[in-house]
Steps between C-alpha positions, in 0.01 A plus 500: 500500500601351166295637214496497122328782313386408150368730231584646162770770471357834610211357702629672815631207699843661547353805674298284736791263563724790602244633746431160655870415523573827681225443755600140562876559503570236235663539157311561178685293243432646156652307214457795265702735718778247546524446125490871416780565748708229335434657159601845624826364645572298186545170680504175300148431626387848402639467148329164463167624634487832314400370158218292646356781711512763225314267264232441762601135550563312820859457617591126487413296806855396586614864523208615712507198730867558573429861598217399730698221664776745585255762631305261722823381662552841664424541869240775461251248363518261794166621642323524167498673164275625223579378150398753234553383141604145583403233419377572147476144370395168649859379464617795711230425759615139524862616536392735781324215677822298487708797622280554805486129577878465479560806717251397767352852496141381469259528212307789351209625710285663231512594133304818421398552138450868404242540223442795262398537131786516250395842367529653846843346543619643166378845606681475833833385359518718190469809718779396735827696503814394685805687627812327361714635787302438820235260361205713620181423309229743385185490285408773254137499620480346846831603660674764285825670608483864612696601190401322182762248393725551805548289812383669821776329700814555293400714202601247234304473175230235524482223243243254375645152531497293183280242668245772592418586138152386381619245243737340747234501772260315269772241432569463873130445573477238227800318646345526845170353383672213323766404751406638841124452525538123558645590840149595610388140452822367654446688826122461502544123498721535808246711687733802517338737249316819596348733236525880537330774294783739411278761333387651833673807653847426637401518867201273444718246321741505793225449758369206300851357470554519875165331556596215268833430670399544864627219719793397280759598762376231736530222243 
């Protein structure tokens, strides 16, 4: 199973990717998590990516493509993977096509596009709080910690990431609309695109996702 999940930041594709990856025993490859880890560790890549992410802009293609190439070369993705947050531009999609062709791993099975109104996405993300120590994620309305402002797992003070503030979210959505939406046409033309309503309850979204990707393991 080789899947790509498309959708604006905060649409919920990461939650669904994690669940599907666990059930299928394949890796969820989240570009955002890889980049945030690099920023936390202060690597050259992290330093380079930080200014772009905090401004709500996309990290340059050459940086992201290098990260993905390295990640896909690992053995845990031999039987499949779920890409969450990559590709974000047509150029990245074309680079991915070349990567998979060169590696002989086989092409993408399906591309699932998660859809939700921008206002709902802003509400979801602006209420998110993250633990800087263990990376646990909460929401002030939908999944609050037991003690306000404190992580249930390690007790650290929760923070609102810079890229989860409303102004930055609006900038991220604008960038997404301008630069990432063309991917929908790119994959539709190749017969790979599947549309998914991401406004339904989480379990319903997951059932619909599973229905859309049934049969990919035999391809």
